N, C-alpha and C positions, 0 to 999 in steps of 0.2 A: 254410667260414664260412657261417653262416646269414644270412638276410635282416636280422634284427635287428642282428647284429654288423656287417654291411656298413653299415647305416644309422648305427650308432653311430660307426664309423670315419669315415664321410663327414661326419657332423655335427661331430664333434670336430676333424677336420682343418680344417674351415671356420673354427673358432675359432683354431686354430694358425696358419692362413694369414694372419690379421690381424696377427700379430706379425712384426716385420721379420725377414727371413731371416737376417741377420747375428746377431741376438739368439738365435734358435733354434739356429743353427750354433755360436755361442759356447758355449751350454749343452751341446749334444750333443758337440762335439769336445773341450771341456775335460773332460767326464765320461769320454769314451772314452779320452783320453790318460791320465787319472788311473787308470783301471782296467786299461789295457793300454798302458803307455808305450812298449813296444817297437814299436808300429805307427806311431808318430808320423812316422818317416822316409818312410812311404808317401804322406804327404800334403804333402810339401815341394815337389812339382812345381807345385802350384796354391795360390794364396793362400787362407787360410781364409774370407774373405768370399766369394770366387768359389766355393769348395767348398760353402759354406753355401747359396748360391743354387742350385747343382746339386742338393744334397740336397733342398731344398724343391721344386724343379721335378720331380725324380724321384718324390717322395712324392705330389705333386699328380697326376702322370700315372697312377701306380699306383692311387691312391684313386679317381680318375675311372673306372678300368676294373674296379673290384671286382665289378660286376654280371656281368662276363664274364671272370673270371680266366683261363680257358683261352686267351683271346685274347692275353694278354701273357706267358704262361709261356715261350714261345720267346724273346721279347725279354729277359726276366729272365735266362734261361740265357746269352744272348749277352753281357749286361752282366757276369755272373759270369765268363765266359771272358775278357773284357777285364780284369777285376779281377785275375785270376790273373797277368797280365803285370806287375802292380804289386807282386806278392808276396803277395796275399791267399790265405789257406789256409782250409779248412773250419773250423778251430778259431777263426778270427776272427769268425765270425758270431754266436757267443754273446755276447761282450762288446759287439758293435755293437747287438744286440737289447736288451741290458741298458741301454746308454746311451740308446737311442731311447726305451724305456719310461720311464726316469728323466726324460728331457727332456720328454716328453709330460706326465708327472705334474706337473712344475714349471710348464710352460707353461699347462696347463689348470686348475690350481688346484682350485677347488671343483667343477669339471666332471669331475674325475677320480674314478672310483669302481670298484668291482670289475667291474661289467659292461663298462665302457669298457676297463679293463685287460685283461680276457679277450678282448674283441674285437680290440684291437691286438696282443695276444700271438698270437692265432690268425692274424691277418693276417701278422704278421712271420714266424711259424713256417712258414706256407704258402710265402711268397716265399723265405725263406732256405733252406727245404728244396729248392726247385727250383734255387736258386743253388748249394747245396752239391753236389747231384747233378751239376750241370753241371761243377763243379770236379773232382769225382771222375772223371768221364768223361774229362776232359782228361788227368789223371794216369795213367789206365789205357791211354789210346791211345798 
């Protein structure tokens, strides 16, 4: 990610953070379950409002660290390793990214444009790539 993309992600996340976490979560999880219904059981351990708060909290943490991504890659890998225990597979990251971008587009409205989409896509690709690599390392071990 370049500095302009990092600034766009931070700026637009600031706008998303003003929306109640439950609202963002409803958009995200409804879209995710619509495009990938088979993963819904993975989320039955935690209520969706609680899961929504965790989602926003994790996004806030990651966005806050974008200036030094290398500092959180290990944490992101550990998160992925925990997700494997819930049944997450590398193929699940694509629909999660799709649902995230869709949610951001809906939440940001007029603030969503090609530059913002590219910045968020790059951000998600970077993080999900690290997570997928961590998942694959577990399956090889």
